[in-house]
VOPAGU-2260 file (C-alpha; in pm, 1 decimal, decimal comma):
REM VOPAGU-2260
SITE   aa  ch    i         X         Y         Z
SITE  UNK   A    0       8,1       5,8     -15,8
SITE  UNK   A    1     132,6     352,3     -74,1
SITE  UNK   A    2      51,4     664,5     136,2
SITE  UNK   A    3      53,1    1006,5       5,1
SITE  UNK   A    4     104,0    1260,8     289,6
SITE  UNK   A    5      48,1    1614,9     206,8
SITE  UNK   A    6     131,6    1907,5     448,2
SITE  UNK   A    7     -87,3    2205,7     337,5
SITE  UNK   A    8      58,7    2543,9     309,7
SITE  UNK   A    9     -28,0    2829,3     544,5
SITE  UNK   A   10     -10,2    3028,0     209,7
SITE  UNK   A   11     247,7    3284,8     329,1
SITE  UNK   A   12     576,0    3102,3     188,5
SITE  UNK   A   13     355,1    2995,3    -102,5
SITE  UNK   A   14     212,8    3327,4    -222,6
SITE  UNK   A   15     476,5    3580,3    -120,1
SITE  UNK   A   16     837,2    3432,9     -65,0
SITE  UNK   A   17     897,8    3099,7    -218,8
SITE  UNK   A   18    1119,0    3077,5    -495,3
SITE  UNK   A   19    1120,6    2708,9    -621,4
SITE  UNK   A   20    1155,1    2445,4    -385,5
SITE  UNK   A   21    1254,6    2612,8     -40,9
SITE  UNK   A   22    1096,5    2636,9     296,1
SITE  UNK   A   23    1184,7    2697,6     637,1
SITE  UNK   A   24    1146,7    2350,1     816,3
SITE  UNK   A   25    1022,8    2025,5     727,8
SITE  UNK   A   26     674,8    1885,6     859,5
SITE  UNK   A   27     792,8    1652,1    1089,3
SITE  UNK   A   28     475,1    1507,1    1197,2
SITE  UNK   A   29     390,1    1343,9     862,6
SITE  UNK   A   30     747,0    1244,6     832,3
SITE  UNK   A   31     715,4    1040,5    1150,1
SITE  UNK   A   32     405,8     871,4    1027,6
SITE  UNK   A   33     587,8     787,8     698,1
SITE  UNK   A   34     852,0     605,9     913,1
SITE  UNK   A   35     601,7     402,6    1087,6
SITE  UNK   A   36     428,8     320,4     761,0
SITE  UNK   A   37     752,6     227,0     590,6
SITE  UNK   A   38     836,7      10,0     892,9
SITE  UNK   A   39     509,3    -159,2     855,9
SITE  UNK   A   40     624,3    -286,1     493,8
SITE  UNK   A   41     453,6     -24,0     290,5
SITE  UNK   A   42     541,8     297,9      85,0
SITE  UNK   A   43     519,7     681,4     137,0
SITE  UNK   A   44     561,6     989,3     -55,7
SITE  UNK   A   45     520,6    1347,1     108,5
SITE  UNK   A   46     421,6    1674,6     -50,2
SITE  UNK   A   47     512,7    1991,2     128,2
SITE  UNK   A   48     320,4    2275,8      -7,7
SITE  UNK   A   49     530,5    2522,5     221,1
SITE  UNK   A   50     806,6    2412,8      -4,9
SITE  UNK   A   51     673,7    2361,9    -345,9
SITE  UNK   A   52     405,1    2538,2    -555,5
SITE  UNK   A   53      68,1    2362,2    -614,3
SITE  UNK   A   54      41,8    2254,4    -978,0
SITE  UNK   A   55    -274,1    2058,7   -1078,5
SITE  UNK   A   56    -102,4    1804,6   -1312,2
SITE  UNK   A   57     159,6    1706,3   -1037,2
SITE  UNK   A   58     -93,9    1700,3    -768,3
SITE  UNK   A   59    -334,1    1450,4    -990,2
SITE  UNK   A   60     -37,4    1226,1   -1061,0
SITE  UNK   A   61      55,4    1203,6    -709,3
SITE  UNK   A   62    -305,7    1116,8    -599,4
SITE  UNK   A   63    -352,0     870,0    -873,0
SITE  UNK   A   64     -37,3     696,5    -766,0
SITE  UNK   A   65    -158,2     637,6    -409,6
SITE  UNK   A   66    -392,8     396,3    -226,4
SITE  UNK   A   67    -447,7     638,9      81,8
SITE  UNK   A   68    -402,5     999,8     150,5
SITE  UNK   A   69    -308,3    1165,6     465,7
SITE  UNK   A   70    -335,5    1552,7     564,3
SITE  UNK   A   71    -228,1    1736,3     896,2
SITE  UNK   A   72    -498,3    1980,3     988,6
SITE  UNK   A   73    -427,4    2315,2    1177,9
SITE  UNK   A   74    -675,0    2582,5    1312,2
SITE  UNK   A   75    -500,2    2857,4    1140,3
SITE  UNK   A   76    -782,3    2984,1     902,6
SITE  UNK   A   77    -563,8    3013,9     590,7
SITE  UNK   A   78    -423,9    2674,6     610,7
SITE  UNK   A   79    -757,6    2504,3     708,6
SITE  UNK   A   80    -935,9    2648,4     423,6
SITE  UNK   A   81    -637,7    2528,7     192,5
SITE  UNK   A   82    -660,1    2182,2     351,6
SITE  UNK   A   83   -1029,1    2173,8     283,4
SITE  UNK   A   84    -960,3    2289,5    -101,0
SITE  UNK   A   85    -707,7    1981,4    -113,7
SITE  UNK   A   86    -933,4    1720,5      15,9
SITE  UNK   A   87   -1219,0    1831,0    -246,5
SITE  UNK   A   88    -972,0    1799,2    -520,6
SITE  UNK   A   89    -876,1    1459,9    -400,4
SITE  UNK   A   90   -1225,6    1329,0    -408,2
SITE  UNK   A   91   -1276,4    1491,9    -755,5
SITE  UNK   A   92    -973,8    1295,7    -895,7
SITE  UNK   A   93   -1052,2     979,3    -707,0
SITE  UNK   A   94   -1387,0     958,3    -538,8
SITE  UNK   A   95   -1306,3     640,0    -350,9
SITE  UNK   A   96    -977,5     736,7    -216,9
SITE  UNK   A   97    -959,0     701,4     177,2
SITE  UNK   A   98    -865,9    1025,9     319,6
SITE  UNK   A   99    -687,6    1019,5     667,3
SITE  UNK   A  100    -666,7    1353,2     848,1
SITE  UNK   A  101    -475,7    1445,7    1198,6
SITE  UNK   A  102    -319,4    1732,4    1381,9
SITE  UNK   A  103    -403,4    1958,6    1640,4
SITE  UNK   A  104    -762,9    2073,0    1476,2
SITE  UNK   A  105    -844,1    1718,0    1455,6
SITE  UNK   A  106    -768,8    1659,7    1812,0
SITE  UNK   A  107   -1006,1    1916,8    1912,4
SITE  UNK   A  108   -1279,7    1872,6    1674,1
SITE  UNK   A  109   -1253,4    1549,3    1521,2
SITE  UNK   A  110   -1625,9    1518,5    1405,3
SITE  UNK   A  111   -1662,4    1863,2    1261,0
SITE  UNK   A  112   -1310,9    1824,8    1091,2
SITE  UNK   A  113   -1396,5    1477,7     950,8
SITE  UNK   A  114   -1750,5    1651,0     798,6
SITE  UNK   A  115   -1561,4    1990,5     662,6
SITE  UNK   A  116   -1299,8    1806,3     499,9
SITE  UNK   A  117   -1509,3    1521,0     363,8
SITE  UNK   A  118   -1239,5    1262,6     491,9
SITE  UNK   A  119   -1301,8     904,2     598,2
SITE  UNK   A  120   -1083,6     889,9     926,3
SITE  UNK   A  121    -999,1    1135,9    1167,8
SITE  UNK   A  122    -718,9    1068,7    1417,9
SITE  UNK   A  123    -741,3    1240,0    1764,9
SITE  UNK   A  124    -414,5    1254,7    1931,8
SITE  UNK   A  125     -76,0    1112,8    1838,7
SITE  UNK   A  126     -73,2     894,5    1543,3
SITE  UNK   A  127     245,5     717,8    1553,1
SITE  UNK   A  128     116,9     394,5    1717,6
SITE  UNK   A  129    -187,8     369,2    1539,6
SITE  UNK   A  130    -107,7     434,8    1176,2
SITE  UNK   A  131      -8,9      64,9    1146,3
SITE  UNK   A  132    -336,4     -68,7    1282,6
SITE  UNK   A  133    -514,7     187,3    1046,9
SITE  UNK   A  134    -347,1      55,6     750,0
SITE  UNK   A  135    -430,3    -313,5     863,5
SITE  UNK   A  136    -790,9    -211,6     874,8
SITE  UNK   A  137    -788,2     -62,5     534,5
SITE  UNK   A  138    -661,3    -375,1     418,3
SITE  UNK   A  139    -930,6    -564,2     573,5
SITE  UNK   A  140    -713,8    -743,1     833,8
SITE  UNK   A  141    -901,0    -560,6    1140,3
SITE  UNK   A  142   -1188,7    -343,0    1234,1
SITE  UNK   A  143   -1169,1      27,7    1281,1
SITE  UNK   A  144   -1371,8      -7,3    1549,7
SITE  UNK   A  145   -1090,4    -178,8    1770,6
SITE  UNK   A  146    -850,0     141,7    1714,1
SITE  UNK   A  147    -828,8     385,1    1980,2
SITE  UNK   A  148    -851,5     757,0    1917,2
SITE  UNK   A  149   -1050,1     738,1    1574,3
SITE  UNK   A  150   -1360,9     923,4    1445,0
SITE  UNK   A  151   -1435,2     752,9    1125,2
SITE  UNK   A  152   -1711,2     750,3     840,5
SITE  UNK   A  153   -1879,5     398,3     755,3
SITE  UNK   A  154   -2167,4     320,2     581,8
SITE  UNK   A  155   -2268,5     675,0     590,6
SITE  UNK   A  156   -2270,6     702,6     979,9
SITE  UNK   A  157   -1999,1     866,5    1185,1
SITE  UNK   A  158   -1843,0     645,2    1477,3
SITE  UNK   A  159   -1610,9     723,4    1748,1
SITE  UNK   A  160   -1361,7     480,9    1938,3
SITE  UNK   A  161   -1236,5     508,2    2284,0
SITE  UNK   A  162    -979,1     753,9    2363,6
SITE  UNK   A  163    -609,2     724,9    2235,4
SITE  UNK   A  164    -350,2     730,6    2482,0
SITE  UNK   A  165     -62,1     969,2    2483,2
SITE  UNK   A  166     285,4     801,7    2419,2
SITE  UNK   A  167     432,1     832,2    2728,6
SITE  UNK   A  168     771,0     709,6    2624,3
SITE  UNK   A  169     882,1     901,3    2339,2
SITE  UNK   A  170    1181,9     700,3    2285,9
SITE  UNK   A  171     985,3     406,0    2140,2
SITE  UNK   A  172     890,3     631,6    1842,1
SITE  UNK   A  173    1143,6     576,8    1531,9
SITE  UNK   A  174    1327,2     861,9    1383,1
SITE  UNK   A  175    1143,1    1078,2    1102,1
SITE  UNK   A  176    1169,7     963,6     729,3
SITE  UNK   A  177    1361,5    1252,2     615,5
SITE  UNK   A  178    1484,8    1083,1     303,5
SITE  UNK   A  179    1127,5    1145,2     181,7
SITE  UNK   A  180    1176,6    1525,4     172,6
SITE  UNK   A  181    1534,3    1526,8      27,3
SITE  UNK   A  182    1401,3    1689,2    -284,5
SITE  UNK   A  183    1351,6    1989,1     -72,4
SITE  UNK   A  184    1572,2    2248,2      33,6
SITE  UNK   A  185    1502,3    2366,9     374,2
SITE  UNK   A  186    1655,0    2659,8     604,0
SITE  UNK   A  187    1496,2    2963,3     423,2
SITE  UNK   A  188    1307,2    3271,9     585,5
SITE  UNK   A  189    1173,0    3543,6     365,3
SITE  UNK   A  190    1267,2    3363,0      43,1
SITE  UNK   A  191    1651,4    3358,9     132,2
SITE  UNK   A  192    1861,0    3090,5     257,8
SITE  UNK   A  193    1940,0    3148,0     653,6
SITE  UNK   A  194    2038,5    2822,1     767,5
SITE  UNK   A  195    2376,0    2676,7     687,2
SITE  UNK   A  196    2397,9    2396,3     414,7
SITE  UNK   A  197    2181,1    2093,7     447,9
SITE  UNK   A  198    1920,4    2185,4     731,3
SITE  UNK   A  199    1651,7    1984,0     911,3
SITE  UNK   A  200    1457,0    2032,3    1238,7
SITE  UNK   A  201    1446,4    1798,9    1556,9
SITE  UNK   A  202    1206,5    1753,5    1812,4
SITE  UNK   A  203    1335,6    1629,2    2162,5
SITE  UNK   A  204    1016,9    1686,9    2364,7
SITE  UNK   A  205     646,4    1726,5    2315,9
SITE  UNK   A  206     405,3    1970,7    2514,4
SITE  UNK   A  207     518,7    2250,9    2718,7
SITE  UNK   A  208     499,5    2274,1    3116,1
SITE  UNK   A  209     366,0    2618,6    3114,6
SITE  UNK   A  210      10,2    2716,9    3045,7
SITE  UNK   A  211     -19,3    3075,0    2893,1
SITE  UNK   A  212    -383,8    3144,6    2845,4
SITE  UNK   A  213    -373,4    3259,2    2486,4
SITE  UNK   A  214    -190,8    2896,0    2392,4
SITE  UNK   A  215    -353,2    2624,3    2209,3
SITE  UNK   A  216    -108,8    2378,0    2357,7
SITE  UNK   A  217    -301,8    2384,0    2705,4
SITE  UNK   A  218    -569,2    2144,3    2597,9
SITE  UNK   A  219    -324,5    1890,9    2437,1
SITE  UNK   A  220     -78,9    1642,5    2574,7
SITE  UNK   A  221     139,5    1679,8    2882,2
SITE  UNK   A  222     497,7    1781,9    2857,6
SITE  UNK   A  223     706,5    1492,8    2784,7
SITE  UNK   A  224    1092,7    1455,3    2686,8
SITE  UNK   A  225    1269,2    1206,8    2481,2
SITE  UNK   A  226    1574,6    1052,4    2674,0
SITE  UNK   A  227    1926,6    1234,9    2619,6
SITE  UNK   A  228    2061,1     929,0    2457,2
SITE  UNK   A  229    1772,2     893,5    2211,3
SITE  UNK   A  230    1792,7    1246,3    2128,6
SITE  UNK   A  231    2195,1    1265,9    2062,6
SITE  UNK   A  232    2144,5     930,1    1860,1
SITE  UNK   A  233    1920,3    1130,6    1616,4
SITE  UNK   A  234    2170,4    1395,0    1626,6
SITE  UNK   A  235    2439,0    1153,1    1528,0
SITE  UNK   A  236    2223,0    1023,9    1246,2
SITE  UNK   A  237    2171,9    1344,7    1108,6
SITE  UNK   A  238    2557,2    1413,6    1118,6
SITE  UNK   A  239    2619,5    1100,3     940,7
SITE  UNK   A  240    2353,8    1204,3     685,4
SITE  UNK   A  241    2531,4    1516,6     599,1
SITE  UNK   A  242    2333,3    1780,3     777,1
SITE  UNK   A  243    2496,4    2104,1     860,5
SITE  UNK   A  244    2210,4    2279,1    1042,9
SITE  UNK   A  245    1944,9    2165,1    1280,0
SITE  UNK   A  246    1662,9    2351,9    1440,8
SITE  UNK   A  247    1545,1    2231,8    1788,3
SITE  UNK   A  248    1172,1    2265,0    1721,8
SITE  UNK   A  249    1024,9    2179,1    2057,0
SITE  UNK   A  250     746,6    2399,2    2190,2
SITE  UNK   A  251    1004,1    2472,2    2468,4
SITE  UNK   A  252    1330,5    2327,5    2425,2
SITE  UNK   A  253    1513,1    2493,6    2730,2
SITE  UNK   A  254    1234,8    2393,5    2972,8
SITE  UNK   A  255    1464,1    2130,7    3130,1
SITE  UNK   A  256    1801,4    2305,9    3139,1
SITE  UNK   A  257    1988,0    2009,7    3292,9
SITE  UNK   A  258    1868,5    1794,1    3003,7
SITE  UNK   A  259    1969,9    2055,3    2746,0
SITE  UNK   A  260    2318,6    2074,3    2921,2
SITE  UNK   A  261    2374,5    1691,9    2871,0
SITE  UNK   A  262    2262,5    1730,7    2485,9
SITE  UNK   A  263    2530,5    1994,1    2428,9
SITE  UNK   A  264    2782,4    1808,2    2616,5
SITE  UNK   A  265    2744,4    1537,3    2374,1
SITE  UNK   A  266    2745,9    1763,4    2081,3
SITE  UNK   A  267    3087,2    1931,8    2222,0
SITE  UNK   A  268    3231,5    1572,8    2309,0
SITE  UNK   A  269    3182,8    1457,1    1947,6
SITE  UNK   A  270    3331,8    1805,5    1821,6
SITE  UNK   A  271    3053,8    1831,9    1574,1
SITE  UNK   A  272    3077,6    2143,5    1334,5
SITE  UNK   A  273    2689,8    2201,1    1332,6
SITE  UNK   A  274    2479,8    2531,6    1339,6
SITE  UNK   A  275    2180,1    2519,5    1567,7
SITE  UNK   A  276    1851,9    2724,4    1590,9
SITE  UNK   A  277    1633,2    2713,8    1895,5
SITE  UNK   A  278    1269,7    2778,8    1767,5
SITE  UNK   A  279    1077,8    2825,1    2081,7
SITE  UNK   A  280    1235,6    2941,4    2415,2
SITE  UNK   A  281    1119,3    3151,0    2713,8
SITE  UNK   A  282    1336,5    3422,5    2878,9
SITE  UNK   A  283    1336,5    3268,4    3211,5
SITE  UNK   A  284    1564,8    2974,0    3063,7
SITE  UNK   A  285    1855,1    3254,4    3076,2
SITE  UNK   A  286    2173,0    3107,7    3242,2
SITE  UNK   A  287    2527,8    3176,9    3165,8
SITE  UNK   A  288    2647,3    2824,9    3214,8
SITE  UNK   A  289    2380,2    2689,5    3012,8
SITE  UNK   A  290    2409,3    2967,7    2742,3
SITE  UNK   A  291    2775,3    2931,3    2719,1
SITE  UNK   A  292    2745,4    2549,5    2643,7
SITE  UNK   A  293    2492,1    2654,9    2367,5
SITE  UNK   A  294    2727,1    2871,4    2212,2
SITE  UNK   A  295    3015,8    2647,2    2228,9
SITE  UNK   A  296    2800,8    2371,2    2068,7
SITE  UNK   A  297    2709,3    2573,8    1767,3
SITE  UNK   A  298    2385,2    2770,6    1862,8
SITE  UNK   A  299    2324,6    3084,5    1636,1
SITE  UNK   A  300    1979,8    3175,7    1699,8
SITE  UNK   A  301    1718,1    3161,1    1959,4
SITE  UNK   A  302    1355,6    3272,8    1945,2
SITE  UNK   A  303    1178,0    3404,5    2231,1
SITE  UNK   A  304     793,0    3462,4    2290,9
SITE  UNK   A  305     821,3    3786,7    2473,1
SITE  UNK   A  306     460,1    3886,2    2376,1
SITE  UNK   A  307     447,9    4201,9    2550,7
SITE  UNK   A  308     614,3    4523,9    2730,5
SITE  UNK   A  309     353,8    4540,8    2988,0
SITE  UNK   A  310     374,4    4329,8    3329,5
SITE  UNK   A  311      -4,0    4353,1    3370,0
SITE  UNK   A  312     -46,7    4195,5    3020,0
SITE  UNK   A  313     218,6    3916,9    3074,4
SITE  UNK   A  314      34,8    3859,5    3378,7
SITE  UNK   A  315    -318,5    3829,3    3217,5
SITE  UNK   A  316    -143,9    3586,2    2963,2
SITE  UNK   A  317     -13,1    3389,6    3272,3
SITE  UNK   A  318     345,3    3410,0    3117,7
SITE  UNK   A  319     514,2    3390,4    3477,4
SITE  UNK   A  320     788,5    3615,1    3335,9
SITE  UNK   A  321     883,6    3987,9    3419,2
SITE  UNK   A  322    1007,4    4261,7    3187,5
SITE  UNK   A  323    1357,6    4240,3    3350,5
SITE  UNK   A  324    1391,2    3870,9    3260,0
SITE  UNK   A  325    1335,5    3974,1    2929,0
SITE  UNK   A  326    1588,2    4230,4    2928,0
SITE  UNK   A  327    1856,4    3980,8    3091,8
SITE  UNK   A  328    1762,4    3710,4    2858,1
SITE  UNK   A  329    1829,5    3947,2    2559,0
SITE  UNK   A  330    2133,1    4089,1    2711,6
SITE  UNK   A  331    2301,1    3733,7    2780,4
SITE  UNK   A  332    2202,7    3609,4    2434,9
SITE  UNK   A  333    2367,5    3903,6    2276,4
SITE  UNK   A  334    2673,4    3851,2    2483,2
SITE  UNK   A  335    2694,0    3516,1    2361,6
SITE  UNK   A  336    2667,4    3598,0    1994,3
SITE  UNK   A  337    2321,7    3481,5    1936,8
SITE  UNK   A  338    2070,7    3612,3    1674,4
SITE  UNK   A  339    1750,1    3686,8    1841,4
SITE  UNK   A  340    1401,0    3655,2    1695,4
SITE  UNK   A  341    1120,2    3770,7    1915,0
SITE  UNK   A  342     749,2    3743,5    1888,3
SITE  UNK   A  343     519,9    4006,5    2024,9
SITE  UNK   A  344     104,7    4009,3    2041,8
SITE  UNK   A  345    -102,4    4321,4    2016,1
SITE  UNK   A  346    -469,9    4367,9    2073,6
SITE  UNK   A  347    -515,0    4149,2    2370,5
SITE  UNK   A  348    -908,2    4163,6    2507,3
SITE  UNK   A  349    -826,7    4433,6    2766,8
SITE  UNK   A  350    -530,9    4600,7    2614,1
SITE  UNK   A  351    -515,5    4971,9    2563,9
SITE  UNK   A  352    -328,7    5163,4    2289,3
SITE  UNK   A  353    -108,6    5305,0    2562,6
SITE  UNK   A  354     -22,2    4948,1    2642,0
SITE  UNK   A  355      27,5    4872,8    2276,9
SITE  UNK   A  356     248,4    5152,2    2240,2
SITE  UNK   A  357     453,0    5044,5    2535,3
SITE  UNK   A  358     501,8    4697,4    2400,2
SITE  UNK   A  359     631,4    4876,1    2072,6
SITE  UNK   A  360     857,9    5105,5    2266,7
SITE  UNK   A  361     996,8    4809,7    2474,2
SITE  UNK   A  362    1068,9    4599,4    2158,6
SITE  UNK   A  363    1282,1    4878,5    2012,0
SITE  UNK   A  364    1468,5    4942,3    2316,3
SITE  UNK   A  365    1583,4    4568,1    2305,3
SITE  UNK   A  366    1886,2    4445,3    2128,3
SITE  UNK   A  367    1689,8    4188,1    1889,7
SITE  UNK   A  368    1749,4    4120,7    1523,7
SITE  UNK   A  369    1393,9    4008,2    1410,5
SITE  UNK   A  370    1057,2    4107,2    1539,6
SITE  UNK   A  371     726,8    4010,3    1471,4
SITE  UNK   A  372     428,2    4186,3    1582,1
SITE  UNK   A  373      81,3    3961,9    1555,8
SITE  UNK   A  374    -260,6    4045,1    1597,9
SITE  UNK   A  375    -403,0    3868,2    1895,2
SITE  UNK   A  376    -617,1    3564,9    1800,3
SITE  UNK   A  377    -854,5    3363,8    2001,8
SITE  UNK   A  378    -722,3    3012,2    1916,4
SITE  UNK   A  379    -944,7    2700,3    1975,8
SITE  UNK   A  380    -867,4    2518,7    2294,0
SITE  UNK   A  381    -682,9    2819,0    2458,1
SITE  UNK   A  382    -829,5    2928,3    2795,5
SITE  UNK   A  383    -913,5    3273,8    2660,9
SITE  UNK   A  384   -1091,9    3091,1    2372,0
SITE  UNK   A  385   -1289,7    2901,5    2610,7
SITE  UNK   A  386   -1391,2    3191,4    2806,2
SITE  UNK   A  387   -1490,1    3360,9    2517,5
SITE  UNK   A  388   -1709,8    3065,0    2389,3
SITE  UNK   A  389   -1868,6    3018,1    2760,2
SITE  UNK   A  390   -1972,8    3390,4    2752,7
SITE  UNK   A  391   -2113,8    3361,9    2417,0
SITE  UNK   A  392   -1874,2    3578,6    2228,2
SITE  UNK   A  393   -1736,8    3317,8    2016,4
SITE  UNK   A  394   -1926,4    2990,1    1869,3
SITE  UNK   A  395   -1744,0    2652,8    1940,9
SITE  UNK   A  396   -1710,7    2612,1    1548,0
SITE  UNK   A  397   -1501,1    2938,9    1537,0
SITE  UNK   A  398   -1156,7    2824,9    1579,2
SITE  UNK   A  399    -917,1    3125,1    1484,9
SITE  UNK   A  400   -1064,6    3467,4    1539,4
SITE  UNK   A  401    -871,0    3792,5    1555,3
SITE  UNK   A  402    -974,3    4015,9    1836,3
SITE  UNK   A  403   -1215,6    4286,9    1750,4
SITE  UNK   A  404   -1426,8    4545,8    1937,9
SITE  UNK   A  405   -1715,2    4484,3    1716,8
SITE  UNK   A  406   -1762,5    4157,3    1900,1
SITE  UNK   A  407   -1664,4    4262,9    2232,6
SITE  UNK   A  408   -1323,1    4065,7    2198,9
SITE  UNK   A  409   -1101,1    4375,5    2236,8
SITE  UNK   A  410   -1102,9    4746,5    2305,8
SITE  UNK   A  411   -1040,4    4836,3    1934,6
SITE  UNK   A  412   -1155,1    4709,2    1587,5
SITE  UNK   A  413    -981,9    4444,4    1388,3
SITE  UNK   A  414    -890,5    4696,3    1133,7
SITE  UNK   A  415    -740,5    4923,7    1409,0
SITE  UNK   A  416    -529,6    4637,7    1559,7
SITE  UNK   A  417    -403,3    4551,0    1209,9
SITE  UNK   A  418    -289,0    4929,4    1165,7
SITE  UNK   A  419    -122,7    4901,3    1492,6
SITE  UNK   A  420      70,5    4570,8    1402,3
SITE  UNK   A  421     171,3    4754,2    1089,7
SITE  UNK   A  422     292,9    5073,8    1282,7
SITE  UNK   A  423     483,0    4833,4    1523,8
SITE  UNK   A  424     688,7    4653,7    1220,5
SITE  UNK   A  425     725,8    4978,3    1054,3
SITE  UNK   A  426     859,5    5166,7    1377,5
SITE  UNK   A  427    1080,4    4850,1    1461,6
SITE  UNK   A  428    1255,7    4815,3    1138,0
SITE  UNK   A  429    1286,2    5194,9    1063,4
SITE  UNK   A  430    1467,0    5258,7    1415,7
SITE  UNK   A  431    1815,2    5414,4    1355,8
SITE  UNK   A  432    1952,2    5238,3    1675,8
SITE  UNK   A  433    1836,8    4889,0    1543,5
SITE  UNK   A  434    2053,6    4931,9    1215,0
SITE  UNK   A  435    2348,4    5071,7    1418,4
SITE  UNK   A  436    2302,8    4734,4    1649,1
SITE  UNK   A  437    2257,3    4509,8    1332,4
SITE  UNK   A  438    2572,1    4649,6    1167,8
SITE  UNK   A  439    2797,1    4637,5    1493,4
SITE  UNK   A  440    2677,5    4281,2    1538,0
SITE  UNK   A  441    2726,3    4182,6    1179,5
SITE  UNK   A  442    3089,7    4297,6    1192,0
SITE  UNK   A  443    3181,7    4170,7    1544,0
SITE  UNK   A  444    3071,4    3815,6    1462,7
SITE  UNK   A  445    3130,6    3818,4    1069,7
SITE  UNK   A  446    2773,1    3731,6    1006,4
SITE  UNK   A  447    2590,2    3926,3     727,7
SITE  UNK   A  448    2257,7    3725,2     758,2
SITE  UNK   A  449    2103,5    3935,8    1029,9
SITE  UNK   A  450    2174,6    4234,6     779,2
SITE  UNK   A  451    2020,2    4028,3     467,4
SITE  UNK   A  452    1716,9    3922,2     679,5
SITE  UNK   A  453    1647,6    4277,9     798,3
SITE  UNK   A  454    1675,8    4427,5     454,1
SITE  UNK   A  455    1433,4    4178,1     315,9
SITE  UNK   A  456    1192,3    4254,7     596,5
SITE  UNK   A  457    1167,3    4599,0     562,9
SITE  UNK   A  458    1141,3    4560,1     186,1
SITE  UNK   A  459     818,2    4378,8     246,6
SITE  UNK   A  460     695,3    4612,6     484,7
SITE  UNK   A  461     755,2    4921,5     260,4
């Protein structure tokens, strides 16, 4: 049996920045599933629409060559719509093609997502240990009703099986089938190559021990970690496969400092010449001994979720960090020579324009290299989303809604908040002090990447 796994594009890289086959990071979720399929004696193909443009003829050929199609579904509105478009096309090409869907949105709304995507099987929760049994069921070797974590359509009726238990020991999951995406070149941001050489990503843990009120992760699985040995074995495998850059794509890679130190110790002991990026980190991870090991092992960039320049808003988000911790983490990161990516959110339900301007001012005062100012969204499953649903401000079917005064979801209209986000981006990247810091950093570290990224960013803003 041949599987075709599809990762739908969010539309961002696809429509604006992509040049040929290039994207930031590979879709590890489907790579894990593909590995399990291969270990069960079947074949798999992967299409990453963040890394290639959609072409009808190529898509039709891929669908016709498969026996079953799997898609990852996210709550992001654009990506959600794109995935619906793809499943419609699949059924037009091959009406009897079994479609399996999974991912965060399926875990939250299995029945609704099954219907909206005209799918046959919806997986709720982690799929690595049940994709094999699903395959057996498709081949007539067992019943779907015997497999946990499924919502499926059979004889025109929707059925739901018992809950799927989370995988407690992550070490039992084989490493991703990265050979299936070697046709793509990863490590791009804003249409330019930013990670050195052959790039990929790695997840050493799942979930996050923190409970920020705006985050969808709070309703998913508990925080679990792979062992240090299992993680370093994957790093060894990546080195042997010729990879030069690795992004740690954990939801909170630095949550367990002792464990991260042990991983870095292995890298240093092996004397690997690797470049590492840390995609999600909290500022309360700042520790000189740890950061020195990160630097010595080859870490080049850390991305922090800062969110706001107001302590009261951070407290509302339950971030459990302080503005001084933000300053300390940025200062220490720059001492180590790290590039710094920072995320901010504007337009929280109770946020005033004064507080929004405080965040913009605060961001400009920090020595960070790349900032993103996002419009606050009520994301399905988050604490704030649940509260809005309970108050009747949102319906349970609305899974990704921007804050807006017209719906009593913010103090300002969606249009006003969008303008403030644009103002923030423009103000940040046209700040003279920003460019002085960028050029000084580039000269000290002989690293022009941040200058090229900044120029690309300001070009798209203007």
